[in-house]
C-alpha positions as CSV (number, residue, x, y, z in Angstrom):
1,M,61.7,16.4,60.2
2,N,64.4,14.0,57.8
3,P,64.1,10.6,59.4
4,T,67.5,9.8,58.3
5,R,68.8,12.7,60.5
6,L,67.1,11.6,63.6
7,S,68.6,8.3,63.5
8,T,72.0,9.7,63.3
9,E,71.3,11.3,66.6
10,P,72.9,10.3,69.6
11,E,70.1,8.2,72.0
12,R,70.0,9.7,75.5
13,H,71.2,7.8,78.5
14,L,69.8,8.2,82.0
15,K,71.5,8.2,85.8
16,V,70.2,5.5,87.8
17,S,69.0,8.1,90.3
18,E,66.7,8.9,87.0
19,V,65.3,6.0,86.0
20,A,64.4,5.3,89.6
21,K,62.4,8.7,90.0
22,M,60.6,7.3,86.4
23,F,59.6,4.2,88.4
24,D,59.0,5.5,91.6
25,V,61.5,3.1,93.3
26,T,64.9,3.4,95.0
27,P,68.2,3.5,93.1
28,Y,68.9,-0.2,94.3
29,T,66.5,-1.6,93.0
30,V,67.3,-0.2,89.6
31,R,70.4,-1.8,90.4
32,V,69.3,-4.8,90.7
33,W,67.0,-4.9,87.5
34,L,70.6,-4.1,86.4
35,K,72.1,-7.0,87.2
36,D,69.5,-9.3,86.7
37,G,68.8,-8.5,83.0
38,T,65.7,-6.8,83.7
39,L,66.8,-3.3,82.7
40,E,70.0,-3.0,79.7
41,G,72.4,-0.7,81.0
42,I,75.9,0.2,80.7
43,K,78.6,0.5,82.8
44,I,80.9,3.5,82.8
45,G,84.4,4.6,84.5
46,K,85.7,1.9,86.0
47,G,82.5,0.2,86.6
48,H,80.9,2.2,89.0
49,Y,78.6,4.1,87.7
50,W,75.6,3.2,84.8
51,R,73.9,4.7,82.5
52,I,70.5,3.4,80.8
53,P,69.2,4.0,77.3
54,M,66.1,6.2,77.2
55,S,64.7,3.0,74.9
56,A,65.7,0.7,77.9
57,A,64.0,2.5,80.1
58,R,60.7,3.1,77.7
59,D,60.8,-0.7,76.8
60,L,60.9,-1.6,80.7
61,A,57.9,0.8,81.3
62,Q,55.9,-1.1,78.4
63,R,56.3,-4.2,79.9
64,K,55.5,-3.4,83.4
65,Y,52.6,-1.3,82.0
66,A,51.4,-4.3,80.1
67,A,51.7,-6.6,82.8
68,E,49.8,-4.9,85.4
69,A,47.0,-4.4,82.3
70,Q,46.8,-8.2,82.8
71,H,46.2,-8.2,86.5
72,E,43.3,-5.9,86.1
């Protein structure tokens, strides 16, 4: 594949419920992470809904995995 083409494709954004399922937490927990800066997200519409870039969810997963690995 052409790397230039990949960089121009829009990034997928996830719903709060999708991220909650990924991390096996409640949607409330995901909203807390968004508000306290643990997770990057974008408010859409009139600010009632969040969308989380896939890259932000991956980054959080890597940080959580690294933290868990240190405790073992």
